[in-house]
Biopython code that builds the backbone (N, CA, C, O; Angstrom):
import numpy as np
from Bio.PDB.StructureBuilder import StructureBuilder

atoms = [
    (1, "MET", "N", (10.034, -12.638, 4.198)),
    (1, "MET", "CA", (10.190, -13.226, 3.194)),
    (1, "MET", "C", (9.630, -12.072, 2.134)),
    (1, "MET", "O", (9.081, -11.033, 2.500)),
    (2, "ALA", "N", (9.873, -12.454, 0.745)),
    (2, "ALA", "CA", (9.001, -11.506, -0.207)),
    (2, "ALA", "C", (9.189, -12.618, -1.955)),
    (2, "ALA", "O", (9.830, -13.644, -2.182)),
    (3, "LYS", "N", (8.321, -11.788, -2.808)),
    (3, "LYS", "CA", (8.647, -12.307, -3.614)),
    (3, "LYS", "C", (8.767, -11.105, -4.703)),
    (3, "LYS", "O", (8.376, -9.988, -4.364)),
    (4, "ILE", "N", (9.425, -11.359, -6.309)),
    (4, "ILE", "CA", (10.498, -10.486, -6.451)),
    (4, "ILE", "C", (10.274, -11.054, -8.193)),
    (4, "ILE", "O", (10.153, -12.249, -8.462)),
    (5, "ILE", "N", (10.246, -9.660, -9.521)),
    (5, "ILE", "CA", (9.961, -9.536, -10.454)),
    (5, "ILE", "C", (11.076, -9.464, -11.278)),
    (5, "ILE", "O", (11.365, -8.353, -11.721)),
    (6, "VAL", "N", (11.924, -10.650, -11.646)),
    (6, "VAL", "CA", (13.288, -10.611, -12.633)),
    (6, "VAL", "C", (13.236, -10.923, -13.748)),
    (6, "VAL", "O", (12.779, -11.889, -14.360)),
    (7, "ARG", "N", (14.259, -9.126, -14.250)),
    (7, "ARG", "CA", (14.624, -8.554, -16.251)),
    (7, "ARG", "C", (14.939, -10.143, -16.503)),
    (7, "ARG", "O", (15.700, -10.247, -15.542)),
    (8, "LYS", "N", (14.927, -11.678, -17.164)),
    (8, "LYS", "CA", (14.925, -12.236, -17.976)),
    (8, "LYS", "C", (16.239, -11.267, -18.579)),
    (8, "LYS", "O", (15.787, -10.169, -18.254)),
    (9, "SER", "N", (17.117, -11.062, -19.018)),
    (9, "SER", "CA", (17.582, -9.296, -20.176)),
    (9, "SER", "C", (18.686, -9.760, -19.662)),
    (9, "SER", "O", (19.677, -10.200, -20.245)),
    (10, "ASP", "N", (18.359, -9.581, -17.911)),
    (10, "ASP", "CA", (19.880, -8.700, -17.295)),
    (10, "ASP", "C", (19.967, -9.139, -15.389)),
    (10, "ASP", "O", (21.000, -8.930, -14.752)),
    (11, "ASN", "N", (19.101, -9.553, -14.948)),
    (11, "ASN", "CA", (18.321, -10.058, -13.732)),
    (11, "ASN", "C", (18.280, -9.511, -12.851)),
    (11, "ASN", "O", (18.721, -9.617, -11.707)),
    (12, "LYS", "N", (17.005, -8.054, -14.055)),
    (12, "LYS", "CA", (17.740, -6.170, -12.856)),
    (12, "LYS", "C", (16.052, -6.953, -12.153)),
    (12, "LYS", "O", (15.172, -7.585, -12.737)),
    (13, "VAL", "N", (16.166, -6.616, -10.997)),
    (13, "VAL", "CA", (15.413, -7.277, -10.162)),
    (13, "VAL", "C", (14.099, -5.610, -9.774)),
    (13, "VAL", "O", (14.266, -4.779, -8.881)),
    (14, "GLN", "N", (12.718, -5.659, -10.990)),
    (14, "GLN", "CA", (11.888, -4.984, -10.454)),
    (14, "GLN", "C", (11.184, -4.612, -10.380)),
    (14, "GLN", "O", (10.866, -3.681, -11.119)),
    (15, "VAL", "N", (10.333, -5.128, -9.315)),
    (15, "VAL", "CA", (9.019, -5.089, -8.183)),
    (15, "VAL", "C", (10.017, -6.144, -7.469)),
    (15, "VAL", "O", (10.977, -6.793, -7.884)),
    (16, "LEU", "N", (9.132, -5.990, -5.743)),
    (16, "LEU", "CA", (9.781, -6.862, -5.013)),
    (16, "LEU", "C", (8.199, -6.582, -4.412)),
    (16, "LEU", "O", (7.395, -5.964, -5.111)),
    (17, "VAL", "N", (7.765, -7.175, -2.835)),
    (17, "VAL", "CA", (6.418, -7.807, -2.598)),
    (17, "VAL", "C", (6.493, -8.034, -1.374)),
    (17, "VAL", "O", (7.678, -8.102, -1.049)),
    (18, "PRO", "N", (5.421, -8.272, -0.048)),
    (18, "PRO", "CA", (5.461, -9.034, -0.043)),
    (18, "PRO", "C", (5.295, -10.187, -0.583)),
    (18, "PRO", "O", (4.994, -10.226, -1.776)),
    (19, "ASP", "N", (5.500, -11.755, 0.389)),
    (19, "ASP", "CA", (4.759, -12.814, 0.174)),
    (19, "ASP", "C", (4.416, -13.176, 0.109)),
    (19, "ASP", "O", (4.537, -14.185, -0.584)),
    (20, "THR", "N", (3.104, -12.697, 1.035)),
    (20, "THR", "CA", (2.312, -12.209, 1.156)),
    (20, "THR", "C", (1.117, -12.144, -0.035)),
    (20, "THR", "O", (0.088, -12.815, -0.116)),
    (21, "SER", "N", (1.604, -11.144, -0.879)),
    (21, "SER", "CA", (0.817, -10.631, -2.008)),
    (21, "SER", "C", (0.301, -11.423, -2.941)),
    (21, "SER", "O", (0.349, -12.584, -3.347)),
    (22, "ASP", "N", (-0.040, -10.738, -3.076)),
    (22, "ASP", "CA", (-0.925, -11.566, -4.505)),
    (22, "ASP", "C", (-0.387, -11.008, -6.458)),
    (22, "ASP", "O", (-0.607, -10.037, -7.181)),
    (23, "VAL", "N", (0.302, -12.191, -6.558)),
    (23, "VAL", "CA", (0.892, -12.227, -8.171)),
    (23, "VAL", "C", (0.523, -12.817, -9.445)),
    (23, "VAL", "O", (0.517, -14.045, -9.518)),
    (24, "THR", "N", (0.190, -12.063, -10.540)),
    (24, "THR", "CA", (-0.207, -12.491, -11.543)),
    (24, "THR", "C", (0.969, -11.861, -12.506)),
    (24, "THR", "O", (1.151, -10.668, -12.749)),
    (25, "LEU", "N", (2.141, -13.637, -13.261)),
    (25, "LEU", "CA", (2.288, -13.689, -14.285)),
    (25, "LEU", "C", (1.898, -14.272, -15.210)),
    (25, "LEU", "O", (2.121, -15.482, -15.182)),
    (26, "THR", "N", (1.061, -13.646, -16.589)),
    (26, "THR", "CA", (1.120, -14.429, -17.659)),
    (26, "THR", "C", (1.956, -14.060, -19.195)),
    (26, "THR", "O", (2.705, -13.133, -19.505)),
    (27, "SER", "N", (1.457, -15.202, -19.927)),
    (27, "SER", "CA", (2.333, -14.801, -20.787)),
    (27, "SER", "C", (2.457, -12.873, -21.806)),
    (27, "SER", "O", (3.069, -12.077, -22.518)),
    (28, "THR", "N", (1.103, -13.301, -20.893)),
    (28, "THR", "CA", (0.122, -11.233, -21.939)),
    (28, "THR", "C", (0.261, -10.166, -21.217)),
    (28, "THR", "O", (0.147, -9.008, -21.618)),
    (29, "GLU", "N", (0.632, -10.698, -19.609)),
    (29, "GLU", "CA", (0.220, -9.218, -18.421)),
    (29, "GLU", "C", (1.014, -9.940, -17.542)),
    (29, "GLU", "O", (1.442, -11.094, -17.578)),
    (30, "CYS", "N", (1.148, -8.845, -16.579)),
    (30, "CYS", "CA", (1.524, -8.977, -14.863)),
    (30, "CYS", "C", (0.395, -8.526, -13.981)),
    (30, "CYS", "O", (-0.443, -7.997, -14.712)),
    (31, "SER", "N", (-0.022, -8.505, -12.624)),
    (31, "SER", "CA", (-0.364, -7.856, -12.115)),
    (31, "SER", "C", (-0.033, -8.406, -10.512)),
    (31, "SER", "O", (-0.004, -9.496, -9.941)),
    (32, "TYR", "N", (0.260, -6.584, -10.055)),
    (32, "TYR", "CA", (-0.033, -7.552, -8.274)),
    (32, "TYR", "C", (-0.237, -6.443, -7.390)),
    (32, "TYR", "O", (-0.629, -5.313, -7.684)),
    (33, "VAL", "N", (0.107, -6.949, -6.169)),
    (33, "VAL", "CA", (-0.456, -5.742, -5.517)),
    (33, "VAL", "C", (0.660, -5.530, -4.091)),
    (33, "VAL", "O", (1.105, -6.394, -3.335)),
    (34, "LYS", "N", (0.904, -3.878, -4.096)),
    (34, "LYS", "CA", (2.026, -3.476, -3.282)),
    (34, "LYS", "C", (1.636, -3.438, -1.841)),
    (34, "LYS", "O", (0.516, -3.405, -1.331)),
    (35, "SER", "N", (2.782, -3.449, -1.324)),
    (35, "SER", "CA", (2.309, -3.677, 0.700)),
    (35, "SER", "C", (1.262, -2.556, 1.016)),
    (35, "SER", "O", (0.338, -2.533, 1.829)),
    (36, "SER", "N", (1.753, -1.543, 0.019)),
    (36, "SER", "CA", (-0.241, -0.130, 0.579)),
    (36, "SER", "C", (-1.713, -1.204, 0.024)),
    (36, "SER", "O", (-2.909, -1.252, 0.308)),
    (37, "GLY", "N", (-1.207, -1.609, -0.475)),
    (37, "GLY", "CA", (-2.687, -2.295, -0.879)),
    (37, "GLY", "C", (-3.387, -2.187, -2.332)),
    (37, "GLY", "O", (-4.463, -2.655, -2.704)),
    (38, "ILE", "N", (-2.512, -1.485, -2.971)),
    (38, "ILE", "CA", (-2.560, -1.581, -4.194)),
    (38, "ILE", "C", (-2.428, -1.416, -4.836)),
    (38, "ILE", "O", (-1.771, -0.403, -5.076)),
    (39, "LYS", "N", (-3.149, -2.641, -6.356)),
    (39, "LYS", "CA", (-3.261, -3.205, -7.357)),
    (39, "LYS", "C", (-2.342, -2.539, -8.305)),
    (39, "LYS", "O", (-2.457, -1.355, -8.621)),
    (40, "THR", "N", (-1.308, -3.438, -8.804)),
    (40, "THR", "CA", (-0.530, -2.369, -9.936)),
    (40, "THR", "C", (-0.508, -3.358, -10.911)),
    (40, "THR", "O", (-0.605, -4.538, -10.576)),
    (41, "ILE", "N", (-0.333, -2.854, -12.702)),
    (41, "ILE", "CA", (-0.304, -3.827, -13.458)),
    (41, "ILE", "C", (0.613, -2.796, -14.874)),
    (41, "ILE", "O", (0.337, -2.202, -15.916)),
    (42, "PRO", "N", (1.647, -3.080, -14.123)),
    (42, "PRO", "CA", (3.251, -3.358, -15.247)),
    (42, "PRO", "C", (2.614, -3.504, -16.273)),
    (42, "PRO", "O", (1.857, -4.450, -16.491)),
    (43, "ILE", "N", (2.918, -2.295, -17.258)),
    (43, "ILE", "CA", (2.539, -3.338, -19.190)),
    (43, "ILE", "C", (4.305, -3.541, -19.610)),
    (43, "ILE", "O", (4.773, -4.124, -20.588)),
    (44, "ASP", "N", (4.741, -3.118, -18.939)),
    (44, "ASP", "CA", (5.944, -3.839, -19.832)),
    (44, "ASP", "C", (6.400, -5.415, -18.945)),
    (44, "ASP", "O", (7.516, -5.916, -18.806)),
    (45, "ILE", "N", (5.209, -5.838, -18.514)),
    (45, "ILE", "CA", (6.385, -7.432, -17.812)),
    (45, "ILE", "C", (5.634, -8.452, -18.109)),
    (45, "ILE", "O", (4.541, -8.443, -17.542)),
    (46, "ASN", "N", (5.890, -9.523, -18.956)),
    (46, "ASN", "CA", (5.199, -10.214, -18.493)),
    (46, "ASN", "C", (6.176, -11.003, -18.988)),
    (46, "ASN", "O", (7.187, -10.724, -19.633)),
    (47, "SER", "N", (5.364, -12.898, -18.269)),
    (47, "SER", "CA", (6.484, -13.484, -18.357)),
    (47, "SER", "C", (7.339, -14.099, -19.341)),
    (47, "SER", "O", (8.152, -14.929, -18.933)),
    (48, "THR", "N", (7.276, -13.754, -20.895)),
    (48, "THR", "CA", (8.302, -14.085, -21.627)),
    (48, "THR", "C", (9.063, -13.332, -21.607)),
    (48, "THR", "O", (9.922, -13.438, -22.483)),
    (49, "THR", "N", (9.246, -11.599, -20.142)),
    (49, "THR", "CA", (10.482, -11.548, -20.227)),
    (49, "THR", "C", (10.559, -11.370, -18.995)),
    (49, "THR", "O", (11.454, -10.983, -18.243)),
    (50, "HIS", "N", (9.978, -11.552, -18.924)),
    (50, "HIS", "CA", (10.844, -11.749, -16.730)),
    (50, "HIS", "C", (9.843, -13.072, -16.451)),
    (50, "HIS", "O", (9.008, -13.638, -17.157)),
    (51, "THR", "N", (10.410, -13.327, -14.860)),
    (51, "THR", "CA", (10.707, -14.560, -14.031)),
    (51, "THR", "C", (9.889, -13.707, -12.307)),
    (51, "THR", "O", (10.059, -12.644, -11.708)),
    (52, "LEU", "N", (9.253, -14.601, -12.169)),
    (52, "LEU", "CA", (8.574, -14.115, -10.806)),
    (52, "LEU", "C", (10.053, -15.361, -9.995)),
    (52, "LEU", "O", (10.878, -16.040, -10.607)),
    (53, "VAL", "N", (9.850, -15.212, -8.487)),
    (53, "VAL", "CA", (10.666, -15.938, -7.225)),
    (53, "VAL", "C", (10.324, -15.505, -6.109)),
    (53, "VAL", "O", (10.357, -14.400, -5.567)),
    (54, "GLU", "N", (9.927, -16.704, -5.774)),
    (54, "GLU", "CA", (8.870, -16.351, -4.623)),
    (54, "GLU", "C", (9.900, -17.491, -2.654)),
    (54, "GLU", "O", (10.278, -18.614, -2.323)),
    (55, "GLY", "N", (9.781, -15.685, -1.948)),
    (55, "GLY", "CA", (10.257, -17.504, -1.171)),
    (55, "GLY", "C", (11.313, -15.998, -0.874)),
    (55, "GLY", "O", (11.258, -16.181, 0.342)),
    (56, "VAL", "N", (12.011, -14.978, -0.968)),
    (56, "VAL", "CA", (13.549, -14.395, -1.071)),
    (56, "VAL", "C", (13.607, -13.176, 0.185)),
    (56, "VAL", "O", (12.937, -12.582, 1.030)),
    (57, "THR", "N", (14.448, -13.266, -0.192)),
    (57, "THR", "CA", (14.978, -13.088, 1.509)),
    (57, "THR", "C", (15.310, -11.513, 0.787)),
    (57, "THR", "O", (16.084, -11.467, -0.169)),
    (58, "GLU", "N", (14.502, -9.924, 1.455)),
    (58, "GLU", "CA", (15.079, -9.311, 1.198)),
    (58, "GLU", "C", (16.154, -8.412, 1.279)),
    (58, "GLU", "O", (16.682, -8.508, 2.387)),
    (59, "PRO", "N", (16.683, -7.595, 0.576)),
    (59, "PRO", "CA", (17.380, -6.724, 0.768)),
    (59, "PRO", "C", (16.766, -5.535, 2.091)),
    (59, "PRO", "O", (15.572, -5.276, 2.236)),
    (60, "THR", "N", (18.009, -4.878, 3.037)),
    (60, "THR", "CA", (17.961, -4.239, 3.681)),
    (60, "THR", "C", (17.635, -3.226, 3.587)),
    (60, "THR", "O", (17.150, -2.548, 4.493)),
    (61, "LYS", "N", (17.915, -2.750, 1.973)),
    (61, "LYS", "CA", (17.323, -1.324, 1.195)),
    (61, "LYS", "C", (17.446, -1.546, -0.089)),
    (61, "LYS", "O", (18.482, -1.639, -0.747)),
    (62, "PHE", "N", (15.540, -1.687, -0.673)),
    (62, "PHE", "CA", (15.595, -2.037, -1.448)),
    (62, "PHE", "C", (14.929, -0.700, -2.066)),
    (62, "PHE", "O", (14.176, 0.219, -1.741)),
    (63, "HIS", "N", (15.856, -1.285, -3.415)),
    (63, "HIS", "CA", (14.972, 0.216, -4.731)),
    (63, "HIS", "C", (14.879, -0.317, -5.986)),
    (63, "HIS", "O", (15.792, -1.077, -6.306)),
    (64, "PRO", "N", (13.586, -0.015, -7.162)),
    (64, "PRO", "CA", (13.378, -0.976, -8.174)),
    (64, "PRO", "C", (14.650, -0.718, -8.678)),
    (64, "PRO", "O", (15.108, 0.412, -8.508)),
    (65, "ASN", "N", (15.540, -1.861, -9.478)),
    (65, "ASN", "CA", (15.862, -1.196, -10.916)),
    (65, "ASN", "C", (17.749, -1.194, -10.024)),
    (65, "ASN", "O", (18.781, -1.435, -10.649)),
    (66, "CYS", "N", (17.709, -0.991, -9.112)),
    (66, "CYS", "CA", (19.551, -1.193, -8.253)),
    (66, "CYS", "C", (19.892, -2.850, -8.128)),
    (66, "CYS", "O", (21.071, -3.096, -7.875)),
    (67, "PHE", "N", (19.078, -3.890, -8.262)),
    (67, "PHE", "CA", (20.233, -5.056, -7.649)),
    (67, "PHE", "C", (19.802, -6.033, -8.762)),
    (67, "PHE", "O", (18.735, -5.839, -9.344)),
    (68, "THR", "N", (20.474, -6.915, -9.028)),
    (68, "THR", "CA", (20.570, -7.795, -10.326)),
    (68, "THR", "C", (19.997, -9.665, -8.577)),
    (68, "THR", "O", (20.452, -10.055, -7.501)),
    (69, "TYR", "N", (18.985, -9.983, -9.413)),
    (69, "TYR", "CA", (19.148, -11.403, -8.997)),
    (69, "TYR", "C", (19.482, -12.658, -9.416)),
    (69, "TYR", "O", (18.896, -13.024, -10.435)),
    (70, "THR", "N", (20.415, -13.583, -8.824)),
    (70, "THR", "CA", (20.741, -14.534, -9.856)),
    (70, "THR", "C", (21.671, -15.597, -9.140)),
    (70, "THR", "O", (22.683, -15.651, -8.441)),
    (71, "ASP", "N", (20.747, -16.389, -9.717)),
    (71, "ASP", "CA", (20.729, -18.312, -9.183)),
    (71, "ASP", "C", (21.074, -17.921, -7.115)),
    (71, "ASP", "O", (22.050, -18.256, -6.445)),
    (72, "GLY", "N", (19.539, -16.957, -6.589)),
    (72, "GLY", "CA", (19.985, -17.079, -5.852)),
    (72, "GLY", "C", (20.913, -15.898, -4.373)),
    (72, "GLY", "O", (21.189, -15.932, -3.174)),
    (73, "THR", "N", (21.028, -15.112, -5.446)),
    (73, "THR", "CA", (22.628, -14.014, -4.920)),
    (73, "THR", "C", (22.286, -12.204, -5.565)),
    (73, "THR", "O", (22.158, -11.809, -6.724)),
    (74, "TRP", "N", (22.236, -11.569, -4.469)),
    (74, "TRP", "CA", (21.643, -10.511, -4.783)),
    (74, "TRP", "C", (22.429, -9.190, -5.054)),
    (74, "TRP", "O", (23.263, -8.779, -4.248)),
    (75, "ALA", "N", (22.240, -8.767, -5.809)),
    (75, "ALA", "CA", (23.571, -7.591, -6.024)),
    (75, "ALA", "C", (23.572, -6.360, -6.203)),
    (75, "ALA", "O", (22.723, -6.082, -7.050)),
    (76, "ILE", "N", (24.466, -4.863, -5.574)),
    (76, "ILE", "CA", (23.922, -4.315, -6.606)),
    (76, "ILE", "C", (24.187, -3.693, -7.868)),
    (76, "ILE", "O", (25.380, -3.707, -8.173)),
    (77, "ILE", "N", (23.571, -3.261, -8.518)),
    (77, "ILE", "CA", (23.987, -2.488, -9.761)),
    (77, "ILE", "C", (25.121, -2.241, -10.043)),
    (77, "ILE", "O", (25.376, -3.184, -10.792)),
    (78, "ASP", "N", (26.414, -1.377, -9.965)),
    (78, "ASP", "CA", (27.123, 0.048, -10.026)),
    (78, "ASP", "C", (26.880, 0.904, -10.949)),
    (78, "ASP", "O", (26.505, 0.762, -12.113)),
    (79, "GLY", "N", (27.292, 2.420, -9.910)),
    (79, "GLY", "CA", (26.607, 2.689, -11.052)),
    (79, "GLY", "C", (25.301, 3.431, -11.284)),
    (79, "GLY", "O", (25.435, 4.639, -11.474)),
    (80, "VAL", "N", (23.697, 2.802, -11.312)),
    (80, "VAL", "CA", (22.808, 2.786, -10.955)),
    (80, "VAL", "C", (22.120, 4.474, -9.713)),
    (80, "VAL", "O", (21.265, 5.355, -9.806)),
    (81, "VAL", "N", (23.723, 3.819, -8.197)),
    (81, "VAL", "CA", (22.379, 4.598, -7.723)),
    (81, "VAL", "C", (22.858, 6.115, -7.797)),
    (81, "VAL", "O", (22.280, 7.157, -7.489)),
    (82, "ASP", "N", (24.256, 5.837, -8.372)),
    (82, "ASP", "CA", (24.870, 6.833, -8.490)),
    (82, "ASP", "C", (23.992, 7.513, -9.177)),
    (82, "ASP", "O", (23.381, 8.464, -8.688)),
    (83, "SER", "N", (23.859, 7.170, -10.181)),
    (83, "SER", "CA", (22.367, 8.399, -11.297)),
    (83, "SER", "C", (21.832, 8.446, -10.902)),
    (83, "SER", "O", (21.641, 9.658, -10.794)),
    (84, "ILE", "N", (20.766, 7.695, -10.093)),
    (84, "ILE", "CA", (19.292, 8.185, -10.053)),
    (84, "ILE", "C", (20.111, 9.297, -8.575)),
    (84, "ILE", "O", (19.661, 10.443, -8.591)),
    (85, "ASN", "N", (20.769, 9.132, -7.867)),
    (85, "ASN", "CA", (21.247, 10.436, -7.252)),
    (85, "ASN", "C", (21.703, 11.590, -7.954)),
    (85, "ASN", "O", (20.900, 12.520, -8.034)),
    (86, "ALA", "N", (22.797, 11.721, -8.467)),
    (86, "ALA", "CA", (22.096, 12.773, -9.338)),
    (86, "ALA", "C", (20.837, 13.437, -9.404)),
    (86, "ALA", "O", (20.333, 14.133, -8.523)),
    (87, "GLY", "N", (20.382, 13.165, -10.507)),
    (87, "GLY", "CA", (19.129, 13.669, -10.814)),
    (87, "GLY", "C", (18.169, 14.058, -9.371)),
    (87, "GLY", "O", (17.318, 14.948, -9.400)),
    (88, "ARG", "N", (18.477, 13.203, -8.083)),
    (88, "ARG", "CA", (17.490, 13.435, -7.436)),
    (88, "ARG", "C", (17.962, 15.174, -6.332)),
    (88, "ARG", "O", (17.308, 16.011, -5.710)),
    (89, "ASN", "N", (19.508, 14.922, -6.657)),
    (89, "ASN", "CA", (19.905, 16.023, -6.276)),
    (89, "ASN", "C", (19.544, 17.241, -7.059)),
    (89, "ASN", "O", (19.369, 18.348, -6.549)),
    (90, "LEU", "N", (19.422, 16.915, -8.576)),
    (90, "LEU", "CA", (18.986, 18.119, -8.853)),
    (90, "LEU", "C", (17.991, 19.196, -8.697)),
    (90, "LEU", "O", (18.083, 20.389, -8.985)),
    (91, "HIS", "N", (17.005, 18.512, -8.173)),
    (91, "HIS", "CA", (15.645, 18.871, -7.473)),
    (91, "HIS", "C", (15.421, 18.477, -6.057)),
    (91, "HIS", "O", (14.552, 17.606, -6.078)),
    (92, "ASP", "N", (15.903, 18.775, -4.508)),
    (92, "ASP", "CA", (16.637, 19.075, -3.689)),
    (92, "ASP", "C", (15.407, 17.650, -3.193)),
    (92, "ASP", "O", (14.246, 17.824, -2.822)),
    (93, "ILE", "N", (16.294, 15.992, -3.380)),
    (93, "ILE", "CA", (15.368, 14.999, -3.013)),
    (93, "ILE", "C", (16.461, 14.742, -2.256)),
    (93, "ILE", "O", (17.574, 14.871, -2.767)),
    (94, "PRO", "N", (16.339, 14.395, -1.111)),
    (94, "PRO", "CA", (16.706, 13.661, -0.533)),
    (94, "PRO", "C", (17.105, 11.979, -0.994)),
    (94, "PRO", "O", (16.441, 11.157, -1.626)),
    (95, "ALA", "N", (18.881, 11.864, -0.196)),
    (95, "ALA", "CA", (19.924, 10.582, -1.547)),
    (95, "ALA", "C", (18.644, 9.244, -0.882)),
    (95, "ALA", "O", (17.996, 9.137, 0.159)),
    (96, "LEU", "N", (18.839, 8.066, -2.686)),
    (96, "LEU", "CA", (17.712, 7.133, -2.265)),
    (96, "LEU", "C", (19.713, 6.520, -1.509)),
    (96, "LEU", "O", (20.797, 7.086, -1.652)),
    (97, "GLU", "N", (19.212, 4.699, -0.485)),
    (97, "GLU", "CA", (20.390, 4.950, -0.683)),
    (97, "GLU", "C", (19.666, 3.041, -0.841)),
    (97, "GLU", "O", (18.620, 2.530, -0.439)),
    (98, "VAL", "N", (20.979, 2.442, -1.693)),
    (98, "VAL", "CA", (20.057, 0.632, -1.021)),
    (98, "VAL", "C", (21.524, -0.250, -0.281)),
    (98, "VAL", "O", (22.738, -0.051, -0.278)),
    (99, "GLU", "N", (20.708, -1.160, 0.226)),
    (99, "GLU", "CA", (21.573, -2.165, 0.605)),
    (99, "GLU", "C", (21.607, -3.755, 1.092)),
    (99, "GLU", "O", (20.453, -4.129, 1.304)),
    (100, "LEU", "N", (22.728, -4.955, 1.367)),
    (100, "LEU", "CA", (21.819, -5.639, 0.651)),
    (100, "LEU", "C", (21.678, -6.266, 2.271)),
    (100, "LEU", "O", (20.859, -7.151, 2.521)),
]
sb = StructureBuilder()
sb.init_structure("model")
sb.init_model(0)
sb.init_chain("A")
sb.init_seg("    ")
for serial, (resi, resn, name, xyz) in enumerate(atoms, 1):
    if name == "N":
        sb.init_residue(resn, " ", resi, " ")
    sb.init_atom(name, np.array(xyz, "f"), 0.0, 1.0, " ", f" {name:<3s}", serial, name[0])
structure = sb.get_structure()
């Protein structure tokens, strides 16, 4: 299971961490601990603009900003992965794969 942080304006999933990770989401700040143990403090995420959802079954292959999560349903955002991979291809970086 996992915790996700979803942008309210478009339901885009911007953060996914294990359910055991500490996540703080207030009206002025957000912080979370990645699976690597690194504490992250994004400057553009707070409870006014985002929602924390806990106890979520994560997709098979997750990458931030490639999925939406609405009422318990995951969806891959059309065209996003192609756009990311176009940039990765320019720099000989292996293609990104996402999967529900």
